[in-house]
N, C-alpha and C positions, 0 to 999 in steps of 0.2 A: 328401654331398648333391651331386648333379650340377647343372650350370648350369640346365638346364630345370626341375629339381625346385625349385631355389631361386627361380626366377621364379614358379613356380606357388605356392610357399609364401608369397612376398611378396604376390602378388595376393590370395590367400586371406586373409592377415592384414589387408590394407587393407580388404577388403570386410566382413570380420567386425567390425572396429573401427567402420566407418561404420554398419553395421547395428545394433550395440549402442548407439552414440551416438544414432541416430535413434529407437530404441525407448525409450531413457531420456528423450529430449526429449518424446516422445509421452506417456509416463507422467507427466512433470512438468506437462505441459499439462492432463492430466486432474485432477491435484491442484489446479492453479491454477483450473480451471473450477469445481471444487467450492467453493473459497473464494470465487470471484466470484459464484456462485449464492447463497451465504449472505449475502454483503455486499449483493447486490441485494435479497434478501428483507427484510433488516433495514432497508435504506434505504426500501423501499416501505412498510414498516410505519410508519416515521416520517412519510412523506409523508401517509399516511392520517390519522395523528393530528394533524398540523399543519393539514390541510385541515378537519378537524372543528372544531379550535380556531378557525380563521379564520372559519368559518361562525357559530360562537357569538358571537365578538367583533363580527362585522358585524351580527348581529341585535341585539346590545345597543346599538350605535351607532344603528342605524335606529330602535330603540325610543325613544331620547332625542331624535332629530331629527324624528320624526313626531308626529302627534297621537295619542299612545298613553297607556295607563294609566301606563306607566313614566315618561313625560315629565311627566304631570300630577302624580304623586306627588313627583317630583324638584322640580318648580316650587313645590309647596306647602311643601316643606322649604327652599326657597330655595337649593338646591344644584345646579340643573340645569347651570349653566356648568361648575362643578367636576367634576361627574359626567361630563358630555359630553367635557371635555378628557381626563379619565382614560381613558374608554372608547375615545376616538380613538387615544390613545397605545397602549393595549392592542391595538387593531386593527392599528396600524402594526407593532407588535412581532410580532404573529401573521403579518402579511403577509411580513415579512422572514424569520421562522422557516420559513414555508412555502417561500419562494423558496430558502433555503439547503438545505432538505430535498430539494426538487426537483432542484437542481443536483447534490447528492450522489448522488441516485438515478440521474440521467442519466449521471453519470460512471461509476457502477457498471455501468450497462447497457452503456455503450460499452466498458468493460473486458471484460465478459462476451462481447460481440460479437467483439472482437478475438481472444479466446482461442478461441472457437468457429471463427472463420475459420482460425486457425493449426492447429487440430485437423483441419479439413477437408484441410489440406495434408499431413497425415501418413498419408493413405490408402495402404495397402499395406505399412506398416511391419512388421506381423506376418509377412506372407509373405516379405519380404526377410530378416528375422531368421531365420525357419525355414529358408529356402534356404541362408543362410550357415552355419547349424549343420549342415545336411546335407552341405554341401561340406566342412566341417571334419571331420565324422565319416568321410566317404569318404577324405579325405586321410590321416587317422591310421590307418585300416584298411589302406590301401595301403602305408603306410610304418611298420609296427609297431616296427621296430628303429631308426628314425632319431630319436634323442633331440633332435637339433638342430631338426628339423621340428616335432616335438611341442611343444617349448618355444616356438618362434616363434608357432605358432597359438594356444597356450594363453594367451599374453600379450594377445592381441587383445581378448578380452572385457573384461579388466581395464582396458586402455587406453581402450576405448570408453566405459566407464562413468565413468572419471575425466575424460575430455574433457567429457562432458555435465555432470558435477557442477561442473567448473571454470567452465563458461559460466553455469550457474544461479547459482552463488555470486557470481560477478562482477556479474551483473545485480542480485542482492539487495543487494550492497554499494553499488552505484551508487544504487539507490532509497533505501537507508538513509541515505546521506550527504546526499541531497537533502532527505529528511525532517528530518534533524538540522539542516541549514542553515536550512530554513524555520522550524523551531521556535526557533532562535537569533534569527532576525529578529523572530518574534512576541514573544519575551521582551523584545527591545529596544524594540519599539513599546509593549508594556505598561508598561515602566519609564517611558517618556516620558509615557504617559497618566496614570500614577500621579503623576508629578511635577506635571503641570498640574492634576490633581485637587486636589492639596495646595495649590497656588497659589490655585486657585479658592476653597478653604475660607478661606484667610487674607485674600483680597480681598473676602470676603462676596459672592461670586457676581458679580463684575464681568463686563461683557459680553465683553470681550476674552478674559479667562481662561476663561470658560465656553465661548466659541466655540472656542478652541484646544483645550480639554479634549475637547470632543465630536468635533472633527475627529481628534484623536489616538486617541480610542476607536474611531471608525469605521475608521481605518487599522489599529488593533490587531485589530479584529474581522475585517477582510478577510484579514489575515495569518494569523490563527488558523484561519480556514476553509481557506486555502491549505495550512497545515501539516497540518490534519486530512486533506485530500485526499491530500497526499503520504504520510501515514502509512497510508492505505488502500492506496495503490499499493505501499508497502513490505510491507504485510501480504500482498498478493497474491504478491509475489516470494518472501516467506518460505515460502509454501505450496509453492513449487517445491523448496525445499531441506529441507522437513519441519520448518520452524521454528514455534515457538509464537507466536501473534499476540494472545492474550488480553490481555497486558499493554499492548499498543499501542492497543487499542480504547478510546480516551478521547474523550468528547464535549467538545471544546475550545471550540466556537464561541459558543454562545448564552449562556454565563455572563457575558459582557461586552456582546455585541451588543444584547441586549434593553434594557440600561440606556440606550442612546442614544435610544431611542424612548419613554422613560417619564419625563416631567417631574416626576412626583410623588415620585420617589425622592429621599431625602436625600443630601447629599454623603457622609455616612458609609457609606451603603448602596452608593453608587457605588464608593468606595474598597474596600469589602469585596468587591464583584464583581470588581474588577480584581485584588485579592489572590488570590481564588479561581482566576481564570484563570491568574495567574502561577504558582501552585502546580501546577496541572494541566500547564501547558506545561513546567515544570521536571521534573516526574515523567516526562512523555513524552520529554523530551530525554534524561534519564538512561537510560530504558529503551531508546531507540533507540541511544544511544551504546554501551551495553553489548552490545546485539545485533550492531551493526556490528563491534565489536571481536572478538566471537566468530567472526563470519563471516570476518574478515581472518585470524585464526589458522587457521581451517579451510582457507582458500584456500592458505595457505603449506604446510599439510600435503598438500593435494591436489597442488600443483605439485611438491613434493618427491617424492611417490610417482610422479607421471608422469615426472619426470626419471630416476628409477631404472629404470622400465620402458623408457623410450626408450634408455637406455644399454644395457640388456640386449638390446633388439631390435637395436641397432647391432652389438653383439658377435656375435650370432647371424648377422646378414646378412653380416658381413665375415670370419667364421671361414674358415679354409682349407677348400677343397672336398675331399670324400672322393673317392679315386681308384677306389673300387669301383663296380661296376655295380649 
């Protein structure tokens, strides 16, 4: 291979590698968009349901607050105050449920918008890839007997795909670690909430214990929602690498949050809700941890394959030049 031929081969190899990586990135964005569309549709469905529930709960409260048949019947039973307190608590819970659903839907919409914008930036990827393949074909036809040139150009596509896979896998690992850390924090908050709930039982509902218990439950609820959001992000990143996300789609938030707004629940029910949330968070943490471990192993394999190809490329580019024309 002459000097000029080697320069041409190296330029061709770089362009084909970049074109393949760009195409792989575009394909991963399409997979991520599909996942984002599904998440948005599911979140919108939840928003519709919580809006309907809030409408019903608001109507029940209004019925007891106004001069209505509902209020009259409750007054005759002597239970209006109890019923009204209960319905107001149910309405507050419905309001919070709806707010959480809207926040989740908005986050899904923002993720979908970011993916669409990223896809807009991949315009022309197919043409670039096709042109790189045509250049490769022309080179190989012009140098049918040059094994060095053929080997150099044939490694380009493999290297490009590995580069794209490495980036996608690293992004998924980062999102998974963030979800795992968020779930760990949620488990810690739930443990604290459970401790104060137990204290509240033994102190027969003392004001201090009850206040601290509810504060801890609110903190646990907020952390659970943050963990759920982080898991949705992880699910989107997993779509880039073809990972399954069904095991990660767990509704963590409302199993404990609604308890904060319902004074008619017994202490035992509160503890059961916290226990249910702890179990869900533990299952999610285990699923995320296992998936991150799989991704880390895959990343090691990808990097090893890339190192082998890089070493092969270096040998091809530094091999002695042929003296023949």
